[in-house]
N, C-alpha and C positions, 0 to 999 in steps of 0.2 A: 403780493408784496405784504409782509410783515412787518408790525413794529415792534421795537426793544421789548423784552419780558420785563413785566414788574411783578414784584412778590405781592401775596395778598396776607396779609398778618392777621391773625385769628384772634379772638377773645383773651387767649394767655399768652399771646406776643409771641408765637411761633409762627414761623413763615414757612408753611407745607407745600403751598400752592403759588403757581405762576400764572398772571394774565397776560394774555397775548392777544393784540388787537391785529386782526387778519383783514387787508384790503383785498377785495376780488373786482377785477375790471371784466364787463361782458361787452363784447364787438355786437352792435346792435344794429350795423349798416344791412341794408337789402341783401338779400342772397345774392344776388348777381353782380355786385361791386365786391363781396367776399372772396367769390370764385372767379373773377372777371379773367384773370390772368390765365388760368387753366382752360376756360372756356374758350378764350381768344386761340390759344394755340391749337385747342382741338379742331376749332373750327377753320383753322389755317390749314391743317393736314387735308380736313376735307374738302376744303375750297380748292388746293393744288391737285387733288385727285380729279375733281369735277373739270377744271380748267384744263388739265393736259388731256382728259379725253375729250374735252370737246374741239381741242386745237388736232388732234390726231384725226378726227373724224371729219373737220374740215380740211384738212389737207387731202384726205382721199378724194374729196369732190373739188378739189381747187377750181377746176374749169368753170364752177358755176359760181365763183366768185372772185371780185377784184384784189383786194386786200384784207378782206376779214380775215380769212385764214393765216395769214401771215402776223396781222396784228395780235389774235388771239394767240399764236405760238411766243411771239415777243412778250406780251403780258404775263403768259405763264412764267416763261424763263425771269422775268424780274421779281414776280411775287414768290418765286421759290427762294430767289438770290435771299431777298427781304426776312421771308419766314424762317429761314436757318442760320440769319446773322447772329441771332441771340444765342444760337448754340454754337457757331464759333467763337464767340465773343467768351464762352465758358473756358473754351480749351487755350489756355495758355502755353503756345510751346516756345514762344520767345518774348523776351519784355519790350516795352515800349522805348526805342531808344530815340524819338523824337524824328524819326526819319518821314521821308514823303508818303510811304505807304501807310505808316502808322497814322499820320495825319488824315489821310483819306479813310482808313479805316474807323477813326473815330466819328468822323462825319457820316458813316454809314452808320453807327451805332448809334448816334445822335439822333437819326430819323425814326422815331419811336412815337408810341401812343397818338395824339392828334396828328404829329408831322406825318406819320406813317399811314392814319387816316385820310389825310388830304391826299395823299399820294396816290392812294389805292382808289380814291374817288376819282381821281383825274384819267385814273388809267380803266376805271370802268365806264366813264361817259362814251368813248368811242364805240363800245360793244354795241349800244343802241341805235346807232346811226340808221343801220339798214332795217331795223323794225322786224316784222315777223318774216321777213323773206330770209334772215338766218336767225333760226332759233335758236342753235346751240351757241352762237355768239352772245345772244340775249342771255340764255343761262350762265354762261361765262361772267359776264357784266353782272349780273344778281349775285351770285357767290361772292365775286371780290368787293361789291357794294357792301353787302352785309358783313364783310369782314372790315372792312373800314367803318362802319358805325361799331363794331367790337372795340377797335382801336379807338374811337372816340369816348365810348363808355370807360376805357382802362385809364383814360386821362384823370377821371373824377375818382379813382379808386380811395386815394386817400385825401380827398379834396373836405375841406371844412363844412360845407352843404351836406356833404353825404357820409362824414365820418361822425358816430354818435356811438359814444360808450357809457354804460353805466357803471357805476363804482357803488360796490355794495361792501358795507363793513360789517363785522361780527367780532364778538371777543370770543376768547378759547381760553377756557381755564384748565389749564396741564399741573400735575403733580410735580414738585419739586424734585429733581433727580436724587439728591442726600435724603430727602425725607423717603423716597422709595425704596433706596437701598437699606436704610435703616428699617422700614417696615418688612421688606423682606429675609432682614437678617435673623438667625435663629436666636430665639428668646431665651432666656435662663430658665434653669429647672424650676419649677413650683416649690416653695417653701412649705416645709411639713410643720404643721401647729406645734406638734409634739417636741420636734427639734428646738423651737423656741423656747417651750416651757422648762426643758432641760437647761440650757445654756443660762434661763433666769436662776435656777437654783445654783447652777454652778458658780456665777457671779455674787450669790447673795453671801456665800460663805456657809451653808447649811450642808452642803456636800463635802464628804471625805471620801478620798480614794480608797478604796478597799485593799490596795497593796500595801500602803502605809498603816493602815488600821489594823492589820493582822500582825504585822511586824510588833506594833506597839503593844498588844495583848498578848504576846506571847509570854513575856517573863511575868507578869503577873498570876498567870493560869499555872506556870510551873511552880511558885512558890504555894499555891494553894493545894496542889497534888501533893507537894511534900507535906504539908499539913496533914492532910487527911490521911496519908500513909505512914503508918508507925514503923516500917522497915526501912523508909526512903532515907532514913536519918543516919546519923554517924554510930559507930559500934557500942557507944556506951547505952544506947537505948535499947540494945538487942540483950533480952534476957538470957539469952542461951548462949551468950558469950563467954570465953576461958576466964576472963577476969573475974566473973561473978563466982 
């Protein structure tokens, strides 16, 4: 969970960085309560395998027992149904139309956590009545009773006496996206000192364009050449002219 970003203003008044407060929550419940659902379903599958094996073995020697083999078979069927009820509830083939079947199914799904633990404990008790005379029945009862204990623990998964969370706050300073774009943008070319000096000369008025200076000095130069050359004047300056 994060808080809104706040700009950080430096000494020059520029907002180049953003301050963000990050709140982190850590689940400090005991490990068994954090993974109790997965543990319960895993032990439920192992329980089904064990109870069904015991039921089949007891049925093979049914002449030795009065009711144990049949009760173990019935217990295996009931536990199997309730263990896969949560999976059937995930498969929504049809909607809840409020009918009788849907009402019964809601009651079955409602039997969960501590309620299912009480049901399994009641189922496991008759398995111990014969004692060591039927060890397979005792094994079935132990498996179902341990599964009932897991469902009791599953009821406290989100209980206030178990749930413990540690909140840690930390401040993260990030750069402003606009400032990052300006920072990564291409900078202008460096200024040459000689160019600055040349511009100052032009602005001061001491500079004269060579093109205009050459055109302005052409006429006086031609007059000077005519004065120095005696033959560049008119015909009256020629001593060899016909008029003389």
